[in-house]
C-alpha positions, 0 to 999 in steps of 0.5 A: 500500500502507498507510504507517507514519506516524512523527509527533513531538510536542513537550511543552507543558509548560515546568516539565519540563526540556529539551524532551521529545520524545514519539514516537507511532506511528499508523498511516495506512491512506493508499494511493498511489492515494489520493495520486495522486487528491488531487494530480491534484484541485489541477492546472491542467489547460489545460481547467481554465485555460480554464474558470477563464479564460471565468468571470473575463470572460463576453466574451472577444472581444478575448482571442479577436483576439489570435489572429487578424491585424485587418487584411487581407494585405498585398501578398505575404500571405495569411491562413494557419493557424500551428499550436504543436506543443508546445501541440497535445494532441489532445484534438479541441475543434477538431474538434467547435468545426469541425463543429458551426459549420458543421453537418457531417454525421455522420461528415464532418471538416473537420479532423482530429488525427493523430499523429507517433512518433519511429523508430529515433533517437527511440523515445519521440517522440510528437506529436499535430497537429491538420491542416485545409486548408492554403490552399495558394498552387498548391492542387492542388483548384482546378487539378484541378476541371473546373469552377471549383468552387475560388476563390482569394481574391484579398486573403485568400488562403482557397480556398473551395469553391463548393458550388452549382458542383460536380458531386461528380467527387471529383477534388480529393480525388485531387489534394489530398496532404493528403486535405483535400477531403471527399465528402458522399454525402448532397449530393453533392459535396466541401466543405471548411474556408474558414477560417472566413471570414465570421467572420474578414470580423468579426474574429472568431476561427475555430471551431478558433482559438476552441475551443481550450483550450490556444491551439494553433491561430491565424491569421497572415499568411503570407508568399506564394512567388509564382511558384514558377518563380523561387522557392526551394522548397526554402526554403518546405518547411522553413517548413511541416513537417520530415521530408518523409517524415512528410508529402507534399511542399509542393513539390507545392501550396506549403501555406501552414499553419506547424507551429511550438514543437517540431522533428519527428526525422528518424526521425518518420513518421505513426504510420497509415503501417503500416496495412495499409488498402485504398483506395476502389475506385471502382467507377464509374472502374473500369468506366469504365477497364476497359471503354473501353480494352478496347472502344476496342481492340477498335475498332481491331480491327475497323476492322484487320480488316475488310480480314483477314475481313469477316465476323469484323469486324462482330461485333467492331464490335457488341462494341466499342461495347457494352463502350466505351459501358458504360464511359461509362455507368459515368463518369457513376455516379461524379459526385454532380451528374451534369446539372451536367458539361456545365461542364467546358469551365470547367476545360479549361486547368488540369483534365486531368479537363476534356481527358479529357471531351473527348478521350471526347466526341470519341471516343463517335461513332467506334463508332457511326458506323462500325457505323451504316454498317455497316447504314445503305444507300448515299449520296452521300459514305458512303465518305468518310464511313466512311473518314475515321471509320476513319482519324480513330478511331486518335489519338482513342483514343490521345489520350483514353487518354492522356488517363486517364492524365494524371488520375493521374499529375497526382496526384502519388500514386508509385503512379499515375506517369507508367511505371506507370500508361501500361503498364497503360492502353495495355497494356489498349489493346493486349491487346484489340486484339491479341485482337481481331486475333487473331479475325480472323486467328487466327495472331496468338493467340500475340500477343495472349498476349505482350502479356497476360503481359507487362503484368503484369511491372511488377504482380510486380516491385512485389509482388517488394518485399515479400519483402524484409524490407531494403526500406526503407518506400516507397509501392511497398512499401505497395502490395505488402503491401496486394496480398498481404495484405487484397487478396490474393483479389482479387490471385490472381483477377486473375493466375490469370485473366489467365494463362487467357487468355492460355493461351485466346487462341491457341485461342480469342478469342472465349472469351478475351475475356470471361476478359480483361475479368475480369482486368483490372477486377480490376487496375483495382479493384487500380488503386484499393484497393492506391494509397498515397494520401498524406495528413496523418499520422492514426490508425488508421483 
């Protein structure tokens, strides 16, 4: 609003006695906004200082070398990012520089900027955080890769992704608790930050380090823990990020990034923690898991039903073979580079995905062999071959399903913990096994109904968390809210079909079979889309 400025003017006439002070009232039309704009023009923002520094010294190579080590790490050390929280302004210059230098596709980012918010103890707290690959000491991406498409440099500790080795299975994305690897649909492979290792090798700063106007990012030498079994991992946690409630546990992969300069309050949490955005559906995996487990259940029931009801055994075996092989075909659709999948044996030592591929490769010939023996004429050792194949079916099927369980349990995602995932996967297998037996022996239909209903109990117990307003935040609570919110229609359809299958099983098992299969497919969709995926604090989206 306009202000009235009073100006005091001293009379310059020395001949008059004393000093006469005359006041003149001058109405000024200067507004508060004008004054603020004028003041803002004189502020030295980080970007302005950054620009002036470049104008004064066009060759800033010595300056940037102060942000990186000038010698390679020694024994027990590796390169690591150090981020100064009180310097990060969230400008995303690091994101732009990384994308430009590495030629990333549109929508592909190797560095993210997120936000932490204060809780009840510090309601005004807010902190922006820049994150990239943490180049972990025990990287989950490297351990989970089935084809050895990751390597950890012995000299620098940098975890690099080998693009030409990748089959695009995306398992490293599930294994990384920080959401670092990114799938490139255009290339059919995963890619990630490599700390600009080519630049570091010649004494140049990585793109993100060089682009940050406030010098919030630098490269330092990090002392490694070494043997995690003998080390005090709790000490390591404090050097990475606090509180642990706001980010995934450091004990999972031992990340090396250090966040310094500001202490995060215990009540701090990710800004997007309560954002109810369903996860990726992974449709090929949805169908692979539902079809293979249902097919294996029907296969075992057909073997058992050969003695109880031989005429019903053959249709069951045909159905089992079709379902199982459709599931195997669906699995290949999840790979960006399926022709390279033959290299899965390279990860057998550490990767459960490699072990799953091996287990399903062993069980795959079983239903085809049993089906072929029904139609082949008699030949020597035919009965012996049939007996051996039938006896091996159950243990091979159980091993295959167990490897599927371990794939998801090994991601350390709370929603995919061992007990819950095993109940779901083996519950599907058992439900179809009993439903198949009910086709051969109608009196067993009630057992199939019980298995279908019991399988839903753990799911219902999770949903009950959303009904209690006093429930503290936890991954299961977010999963429940997702299912009762954006995924509600899928949830209602899944339960409706399951109850219908349970009612139909004792009356008409064949009719219950497709109903139950549809219900299990929806259950697998919820399994993926309602899973709380751990990651670094992020923005909404």
